[in-house]
N, C-alpha and C positions, 0 to 999 in steps of 0.2 A: 504493499499500499504506500502511495506517495504522500509524504508529509507536506502540508500547506504552511507557508510562511506568512505570519500576520505582521505585515509592514506598518500597519496603522498603530501598533503598540510601541514602535521605535521612537525614542526621544530624539530630539535634534542633537546631533553629535556635539556641537559647540557648547551644549549645556551639561555634558557629562564630565564628571571628575575622572582623574586618571584611573582609579580603581574600578570605576563603573565601566569605562571604555575597555579596559583590559579584560574584565570578566565577560563582557559581551563578545569581545573578539575571540576569547577562548571557546565560548559556546558556539560561535559561528564556525570555527575550525572543526570542532567536534561534529557539528551537524553536517558539514561538507564531507567529512570523512566517513560518517556512519549512516546517515539518513538517505533514504531514496527520495531524491528531489527532482522536480521538473527542471528542465533547462532554464526556464525563466526564473524560478526560485533560487537555483544555484547561482545564477548571474546576479540576482538581487543580493544574495548574501555575500558574494565576492565583492560587489561594489560597496556594500556597507562596511565590509572588513577593511577595505582600502581607506575609507573615510575614518574608521576607528584607528587604524595605524597612524594616519596623519595627525589625528587628535592627540594620541599618546605621544608621538614625537614632538609636537608643538608644546605640550605641557612639560615634557622633560627638558626641552630647550629653555623654557621660561624658568624652570627650577634651577637649571645650571646658571643662567644669568643672575638669578637672585642670590644664589650661593656665592658666586664670584663677587658680586656687589657687596654682600655682607662681609666677605673675607678680605676685601680690598684687593681682589684679583690674585691672591696668594694661595690658590687651591692647587695642590699637587695632584698629578695623575696617579691613579691607583694602580699599583703593580701587583698582579696576582702571582703566587708561587706556582712554579711549573710542576 
């Protein structure tokens, strides 16, 4: 059975907090991998996912600018152990 996507329930992307956008993106990925979707629904989810990725990136960039501003530009890059 094909699952129907309820686009009417989607909030405008620009109103989502980072955690909300990321949770919705994770759900979309799961739906695209698992659910039987019509081509139209799959494309709608893909498009929504792209918007959510853009929103997450924008919010992360804003956070980075704020951290650099608060630290006087003295933020060191994080080096992870290998």
